[in-house]
C-alpha positions as CSV (number, residue, x, y, z in Angstrom):
1,M,82.8,84.7,92.2
2,R,85.6,82.7,90.6
3,S,87.7,80.3,92.6
4,F,91.2,81.5,93.6
5,D,92.8,79.1,91.1
6,E,90.8,80.6,88.3
7,I,92.0,84.1,89.3
8,Y,95.5,82.9,89.7
9,D,95.4,81.5,86.1
10,I,94.3,84.9,84.8
11,A,97.2,86.6,86.6
12,E,99.6,83.9,85.4
13,R,98.5,84.5,81.8
14,R,99.1,88.2,82.1
15,H,102.5,88.0,83.7
16,G,103.9,84.5,83.1
17,P,104.3,81.8,85.8
18,Q,107.8,82.8,86.9
19,A,107.2,86.6,87.0
20,L,104.0,86.1,89.0
21,A,105.6,83.8,91.5
22,E,108.6,86.2,92.0
23,R,106.4,89.1,92.7
24,L,104.5,87.5,95.6
25,S,105.8,88.5,98.9
26,T,105.9,86.6,102.3
27,P,104.8,88.4,105.4
28,L,106.8,88.3,108.6
29,A,106.3,85.6,111.2
30,A,104.0,86.5,114.1
31,D,106.9,86.5,116.6
32,D,109.0,88.8,114.4
33,I,106.1,91.3,114.1
34,A,105.7,91.1,117.9
35,K,109.3,92.2,118.3
36,I,109.0,95.4,116.3
37,P,109.7,98.3,118.7
38,E,106.9,100.8,119.4
39,D,108.9,103.6,117.8
40,R,108.9,101.8,114.5
41,W,105.2,101.5,114.5
42,L,104.8,105.2,115.2
43,A,107.4,105.9,112.5
44,Q,105.5,103.9,109.9
45,F,102.2,105.4,110.9
46,T,103.7,108.8,110.5
47,R,105.3,108.0,107.2
48,G,101.9,106.8,105.9
49,V,100.0,109.8,107.2
50,F,102.4,112.3,105.5
51,Q,102.5,110.3,102.3
52,A,98.7,110.4,101.9
53,G,97.9,112.9,99.2
54,F,101.5,113.8,98.8
55,N,104.5,112.8,96.7
56,W,106.0,109.8,98.4
57,K,109.5,110.6,97.0
58,V,109.4,114.0,98.9
59,I,108.7,112.2,102.2
60,E,111.4,109.6,101.5
61,A,113.9,112.4,100.8
62,K,113.1,114.1,104.0
63,W,112.8,111.0,106.2
64,D,116.1,111.5,108.0
65,G,114.8,114.9,109.0
66,F,111.6,113.4,110.3
67,E,113.5,110.9,112.4
68,A,115.6,113.7,113.9
69,A,112.7,116.2,114.4
70,F,110.6,113.6,116.3
71,H,113.6,112.2,118.3
72,G,113.5,108.8,116.7
73,F,109.7,108.7,117.3
74,D,110.3,108.1,121.0
75,I,106.8,107.1,122.2
76,G,107.0,108.8,125.6
77,R,108.3,112.1,124.2
78,C,105.9,112.2,121.3
79,A,102.9,111.3,123.4
80,M,103.8,114.3,125.7
81,M,104.4,116.8,122.9
82,D,103.7,120.2,124.3
83,D,102.6,123.4,122.5
84,A,106.2,124.8,122.4
85,W,107.5,121.7,120.6
86,F,104.5,121.5,118.3
87,D,104.9,125.2,117.3
88,A,108.6,124.5,116.6
89,L,107.7,121.6,114.4
90,V,105.3,123.6,112.4
91,S,108.3,125.8,111.4
92,D,110.8,123.0,111.1
93,T,112.1,122.8,107.5
94,R,113.5,119.3,108.1
95,I,109.9,117.9,107.8
96,V,106.7,118.7,105.8
97,R,105.2,121.5,107.8
98,N,101.6,120.4,107.9
99,A,100.1,121.1,111.3
100,P,97.2,118.7,111.3
101,K,99.5,115.8,110.2
102,I,102.1,116.8,112.8
103,A,99.4,116.5,115.5
104,T,98.8,112.9,114.4
105,V,102.3,112.0,115.7
106,R,101.3,112.9,119.3
107,D,97.9,111.2,118.9
108,N,99.3,108.0,117.4
109,A,102.0,107.8,120.1
110,V,99.1,107.7,122.6
111,F,97.4,105.1,120.3
112,V,100.5,102.9,120.4
113,Q,100.8,103.2,124.2
114,S,97.2,102.1,124.5
115,F,98.1,98.6,123.5
116,R,100.5,98.1,126.4
117,V,97.7,96.7,128.6
118,E,97.2,94.0,126.0
119,G,100.8,93.0,125.6
120,G,102.0,95.7,123.3
121,I,101.0,96.8,119.8
122,G,103.4,94.3,118.1
123,R,101.9,91.4,119.9
124,V,98.3,92.5,119.4
125,I,98.7,93.0,115.7
126,A,100.8,89.9,115.2
127,D,98.1,87.7,116.8
128,W,95.1,89.5,115.1
129,P,93.4,86.8,113.0
130,T,93.6,87.3,109.3
131,T,89.9,86.1,109.1
132,D,89.0,89.3,110.8
133,H,91.4,91.7,109.2
134,I,88.7,94.3,108.8
135,G,88.4,94.3,112.6
136,L,92.0,95.4,112.9
137,L,91.5,98.0,110.2
138,A,88.4,99.3,112.0
139,R,90.3,99.7,115.3
140,M,93.1,101.6,113.6
141,K,90.6,103.9,112.0
142,Q,88.6,104.4,115.1
143,D,91.4,104.7,117.7
144,G,94.3,106.0,115.6
145,S,94.7,109.3,113.9
146,R,94.3,109.3,110.1
147,L,95.0,105.6,110.0
148,G,91.9,104.6,108.1
149,A,91.6,103.5,104.5
150,M,94.8,103.0,102.5
151,T,97.1,104.6,105.1
152,G,96.4,101.9,107.7
153,Q,96.5,99.2,105.0
154,Y,99.9,100.2,103.7
155,A,101.3,100.6,107.2
156,L,100.4,97.1,108.1
157,R,101.8,95.7,104.8
158,F,105.1,97.6,105.2
159,L,105.5,96.4,108.8
160,G,105.1,92.8,107.6
161,K,101.6,91.9,108.7
162,D,99.7,89.5,106.5
163,S,97.2,91.9,105.0
164,F,95.3,93.0,102.0
165,I,95.5,96.4,100.3
166,L,92.3,97.6,98.5
167,S,94.2,99.3,95.7
168,R,92.5,100.3,92.5
169,D,93.4,97.0,90.8
170,V,92.4,94.8,93.8
171,T,89.1,96.7,94.0
172,G,88.7,96.2,90.2
173,R,89.0,92.4,90.6
174,L,86.6,92.4,93.6
175,I,84.1,94.3,91.5
176,A,84.6,92.0,88.5
177,E,83.9,89.0,90.8
178,G,80.7,90.6,92.2
179,V,82.0,90.9,95.7
180,I,81.3,94.6,95.8
181,D,79.9,97.0,93.2
182,K,82.1,100.0,94.1
183,P,85.2,100.8,96.2
184,A,84.6,99.3,99.7
185,A,83.8,102.0,102.3
186,S,80.8,100.8,104.3
187,K,80.9,98.2,107.0
188,S,78.8,95.8,104.9
189,S,81.1,96.1,101.9
190,M,84.1,95.5,104.0
191,R,82.4,92.4,105.5
192,A,81.8,91.2,101.9
193,V,85.5,91.8,101.1
194,Q,86.6,89.8,104.2
195,E,84.3,87.0,103.4
196,A,85.7,86.7,99.9
197,F,89.2,86.7,101.1
198,N,88.4,84.1,103.7
199,I,87.0,81.8,101.0
200,W,90.1,82.3,98.8
201,M,92.4,81.7,101.8
202,A,90.6,78.4,102.5
203,Q,90.8,77.4,98.8
204,S,94.5,78.3,98.3
205,R,96.0,78.0,101.8
206,R,97.7,81.4,101.0
207,G,97.5,84.5,103.2
208,L,95.9,87.8,102.6
209,T,99.1,89.4,101.2
210,Q,99.6,87.0,98.4
211,I,95.9,86.7,97.5
212,S,95.8,90.6,97.4
213,Q,98.8,90.6,95.1
214,V,97.3,88.0,92.8
215,L,94.1,89.9,92.6
216,A,96.0,93.1,91.6
217,M,98.0,91.3,89.0
218,S,94.9,89.7,87.4
219,I,93.8,93.2,86.2
């Protein structure tokens, strides 16, 4: 496995020093993540669920309709979604009328509520150690609804959490470095990914987000 500096040099040769530096993003500070309201977590989870396997531009164009249809993703109201409201949503042209995905809004509202006993979802995710990022992803997959794989990874990135995204290019670099031999899906392969990122974090003093972006741009 190459050192982070060696991989950074590859990415720099491909894109140029300035272009590479400009494309690296900075996650939010922990206290800022902790302040994100519950409804915005549910909104982003919902956006990710509906974008999965669908044209993202369609979801973006309809997003105001989603906000209206789900009452601003009010956690209490969504968690208590009854059959009448659910049936109405399945026929609501303001949103994408996919019943299984609509059901995730109710389930993920309950998921968000479940963090209250630990100080709230924002606080828990803000304080989750980057050296165990796979633990956070596992919790989202296990306790959330359709929040596994790329959906959960993108949601965390878009909400400002320091995180990696196992995109095709990131996966390609991980395979090239011998970290994994195919896209990570098993617990053992995810542990291998985490261990590699932990080494690169120690070498570079960068976070998961920037390391993930450098890996992607090295391909």
